[in-house]
N, C-alpha and C positions, 0 to 999 in steps of 0.2 A: 665387470658389468654384466656379463652373460649370466652370472649367478643371480643377479638381481632379477633379470627377466625370467630366469627359470623359476624363481620364487613367485613372480607374478603369474606365470602360467600355472604353477601348482595351486595358487589361490583361486584362479579361474576354474581349474578342474574341480577343486573341492566344492566351491559354491555352485558350480553348474549342476551338481548332483542334488542340491537342496530342492525340496518341493517348491513349485512355482506359486508362492503366495507372499504377500507383502508382510515383512516382519523386520523389526529393528532390534539389534542386540548391542548394548553398550557395555564395554568391559573396562574396569579400572583396577589396576594392580597397586597395592601398597606394601612396601617393604619396611620393616622395623630397622631403621638404619643403625641403631646402637647394637642390636643383636647381630645384624649382618657384619658390622665391623669386628665385633668380638669373635664371630665365627671365622671370618677370613684370617684374623690375626692368629686364632688357635690352630689354623692349618699351616702356620709357619710362613705365610706370605711376607716377603721382604717389605720393609717400611716404605721403600721407594714406590713399590707397586700399590701399597695401601692407599697412597695419596690419590690414586685413580678411582678408588671405590666411591668416594663421596659424590663426584660429578655424575658417575653412572647411576648411583642410587637416586640422586635427585632427578635425573632424566626419567628413570623408571616410574618414580612416584608422581611425576607430572603428566605422564602419558595416559591418554584415554583412546580406546579403539571402538569405533562405531561401525557395525556391519548392517547394511540395509539390503534385504533381498526383495526384488520385485519380480513381476511375471516374466520378463525377458532378460533378466540379468541381476546385477547387484552393484553396490558401491561400498567402498571401505574408506573411512575417514579417520585420520589420526589427529588428535588435538593435544595441546600442552596446556595444562591448567585451564581447559575450556576454550583456548584460542586455537583456531584452525591452523594446522601445520602441513598436512598433505592429504590429497584425495585421489582415489583411483576408482574408475567406474567402467563397466562393460555391459554390452547388450548383444543379444543374439538376433541375427537376421534370417535364421533358418539354415543358412549355409555355413555359418561360423560365428565368431564373436568380433566385435569392434571394441578396442580398449583405449581409454583416454586417461590422462592424469595431470595433476598440477606439477608433477615431476618432469614431464615432457609436454608442456602446454601447446606446442606447435605441431605435434605429431598425432596421428591416428593409426594405431597398430591394429592389425587384423590377424586372426588365426582361424584356420578352416576346421570344420567338424572332423575331417579325415585325420588331421594332425592331432586333434584332441583325442580321438578314438585310438590312434596309434600309441599315444603317450599313456592313456589309461590301460591299454593292454600290456604295455611294457611294465608299468607300475604293478599290475596284477601278477605278472610273471616273476617279478622280483620280491614279492611278498612271501614270507615264510609259509611253506605248505601250499603255495599256489600251483595250479596246474591240474592235469587230469588224474583220474583215479589210478593210483599205483605207479604213476609216471615219475620222472625225475623231480618234478615240482611237488607232487603230493596228492591232494585230495580236494573234493568239494563236500560241503556240509551235508547235502542230501545223500551222497554215497556213504559218508561217514555214519549217518544215522541208520541207513539201511544195513550196513555191515555190522556195526557195533551195538546198535540199540538192543537187540535181543540178549547179547552177552551181558551188557551192563544191567539190564533189568533183572536177569536171572541172578547175577551176583548180589545186587542190592537186596533182592528178596531173601536170599540166603543169609545175608548179614542181619537183616531185620528180624528174621525168625530165630536167629541165634540169641536174641535177647529174651531172657526167661524171667518174667515178673513173679514176685512172691506174693504172699498174702498181705492185704492192706493193714496198716497199723494206725491206730488213733494217736495223733501227736498235737503239740502246740508249737508251731514254727512260724517265725516272722522273717520276711524279706521285703525290704522296701516298705511300701505302704500296704502290704498284704499280710494277712494272717491265715496260715494253712492249718487244716486239722486232720489231714489224711496223708500218710506216706506209704508208697509202694516200693519195696526194694527190688532192684533188677540186677541180675548177674548175666554175663555174656559168655556164651560157649565159644571160646577162642579156637578150640579144636575144629568146630564146625566152620568157622570163618576161614581158617587156614586151609581146610579141605576144599571149600568152595573156591578159594583163590588159586589153589593148585589145579582145580578143574578148569578154571578160567584160562590159565596159562596153557594147559594142554589143548583146549579147544581153539585158542588163537593160533597156536603153532600148527594145528592141523587144517587151518582154513587159509588156502592160498590167497584169496581176495583180501582177507584181513591183514596178512603179513605183507602183501604188496602195498596196501594202504599205509601201514605203519612204517614200512621202509621209505616210502615216498615222503611221509611227514618228516622222518628223521633226516633224510637227505636234504630236504628243503630248508630245514632249520640249520643244518650244518653249513650249507652254502651261504645262507644269510649272515651267519656269524663268522664265516671264514675259517671254520674248523674242518679237519679232515674227516672223510666218511669212506668206509670200506664196506661195500655191499656183501663181500664174501664172508665177513665176520658179523654181519648184522644180527642173524638169528642167535648166535652165541652171546653177543652183547645184550640182546633183548632179554634172554633167559637170565643172564647175570644180573641185569638191572632189576628184574622181577624178584630174583632171589634176595638181593640187597634190601629191597622194599619189605619183603616178608620177614627178613631177619630183625627188623625193627618192630614187629608186632609185639604187643604186650603179652605177658603170660596170663594176666588176670585183669578183667575189667568189671567194675560194678558201679551202680548208680542208685540214687534215691530220687524218686519223683514225688513232689508234694502237690496236693490239690485241695480244693474245698468241697466238702460233701454237698451234693445238690447243685453245685455250680455247673452251668451248661455253656459258659462263655468260651471255654477252651483254655482258661487260665491254668498255668502250671509253673512250677519251679523245679529245676533238675540240677543235682550235683552229680558229677561222675569222676571216677578215679581209675587210673591205669597203673599196674604194677609190673615190674620186671621179676623174673623168677628169683626167689631167694631174698628179695628185698621187702622190708616191712613198710617203707615209706613210698608213696606214689611218685612216679616220675612225670606224671601228666594228670592235671586236674582241669575240669571244665564245669561251667555253669550256664544255665539258660533260664531266663524269666520270659515267659510268653504270655502277653496279655491279649493281643489280637494281632492281625496281620500288619498293622501300622505301628504297634508299640511292642518292642521287645529289647532285651538286653542279654548279651551272651559274651563269653570270653573263655580263655584258657591260660594256664601256666604250665610250662614244660621245661624239662632239662634238656639242653642241647649239648651233645658231646662232640668235640673236635676229634675226628678219626685219626688225625696225624699226631696231635699233642696229648690227647686224652683229657684235656681241660674241659670243665663243665661250666656252662653259662645258663642262666635262667631267662627264658623268654616269656613275656606276658603280653597278651593281646586282648582287646575288647572291641566289640561292635554293639552300638546301641542305636535304636531308631525310635523316635517320638513323633508321631504324626508325619510331617514332611521333613523333619530335621534328622540328621544322622551324625554319629560320632564314631571315629575309629582311632584306636591307640595301639602302638606297639612299643614295648620296652625290652631292651636286651643289652647286656654288657655295659650298663651305665648310659646307654643311649635312649633317647625318647623321641618318638615320632607320633604325630597326631594330625588328624584331619577332622574338622567340623564342617558340616554342610547345613546351612540354614536357608530355608525357602520361605518366602513371604509373598504370596501372590505371584506377580511377574518378576520378582527380584530374587536373586540367589547370592549367597555369600559363601566362599570357600576359605576357611582359615587353616593354614598349614603351620604346624608346630614342630620345632626341632630343638631338643634339649630343654627348652623352657615350657613346661606345661601350662603356665599361667598366662602367657602372652604369645600370640602368633608371630612367627617370623615373617610370614607372607599372607596377605589377604587378597582375594580376587572377588570383586563385586560385579555381578551381572544384572543389568536391567533389560528385561525382555518385554517387548510391547508389540502388539499386532499393528499392522499398518506401517507406513513409511514410504518415502519416495526418493528417487535418485535426483539429487540437486545438481550434479555435474553432467551437462549435456553430452551424450555419447553421439557426437556429430563430426563428420569429416570436413565440414565446410571450413575453408580457410586453412586447413591443416595439410601437412604432407602425409600421404598414406603409405604405410610401410608394412608389408607382410612379415610376421614374426618368423615364418619359415625361411625367408631370405636372410634375416638377421642371424638366426641360429646356424645357418650354413655359411655365414660370412667368415672365412678363415683368416683373412688379412685385415678385417675391420673397415675396409673402404666403404662398404654399403651403409655402415652405421655411423659414419663420421658426423653426419648432420644431426642424428639423434643424440649422439654424445655431446655435441656442441650445445644443443637445446637444453639438455639436462644440466650441464655445467654453467651455462650462461644465465639460464632462467629458473629451472626447477630447483637446483641445489641452493642457489642464492636466496630464494624466497624461503626455502625450508630452513636454512641456517639462520636467517633473520628471526624466524619464529623461535628456533631453539635458543638463540642467544638472548632473545627478549624474555623468555619464560624460565630458562635454566642458565643463568649467567655463569654458574660454576663450570659449565661445559667448556668454556674458553680455556680454563686451566688444563683440562684434559687434552684439548686440541693443541695447545702450546707444547705440551709434553710430547705429543705424537709428532708434531712438526719438527 
């Protein structure tokens, strides 16, 4: 039960940081049940557990979530096929928040600003890279920009200047709906890029502030992932990592850039290839069609070698943007991953593809509208007031017995009635669990 209220607090913390204006966001998730069942079966899930999938998928497909933010708080409503299932609302009085819900209809929970501030500070400390400059936690963005901005700019300028364009050539080249008539060959001076990268490494190693920042970042990420970190070997590890990155630099890079003579829109198409020393075929190819800042298509294909087995796999990725819509695809080792984002006014749809490029496994629809109001009164009248601080500190559960009783006798009963009415298959799952 404490995990439930920790979730409620996390929700309050998150939405307390949203700008104070009225807005309503309704979210609906749809899972392709046939694809999901096939996927679950493909992972070797026993048949007995497969029977639990259908009720869960039915519940997911029935669920809708509405979040309404107002000036002094917010409200979250869950519905099942459009029928109300659960509501949670909160409001600020300047000193903290009051929280009410249909899950505990006879209680009014409170949490102080001091408690919220303490929890936010703790969350910040636990985030990867959190903390002060060069400390055990890591960095702040302003310090990072101050320390690394100059190094990054100098290195990028060196890489950009390593590209050496040749003489324009008259061509006839078609891509998509465009016909190009001019091609400029480009070769890249990889020796210059390697030299600039070595200079970058030496400059970082000679900068105590930069190394302290990098060590803090590495230590913060190690702590968050539960891996070991040895500050005594950090510099050597950093140099080794830099060396491994540079070892994968190509021996030769060349590109062809296509344009239209007289066109001033910025339109171009580029093909690029990277070669390893002694190999005639490229191990990396990339393309980019740029029409304008809202319309572009780019992607790459590369060989990925497993350092342990020596086996090679082909990775293909593509990113396309058309006005407000976007498409992302990644294919590797027979696996297919895709994401389509479609925006239409205040509505957005996220389609997630896995293995099947023709039909999404998961779709998330968002309806975003200005305005909205909290329909659940955040009022302590007639309710038992309980500070969440007392609840979280209640080791033996005595202080929260009345709250538990309200949830079990009133909140859960109403919630389960809604669930059984809209998703009757869930009774099968509950019977198995019981």
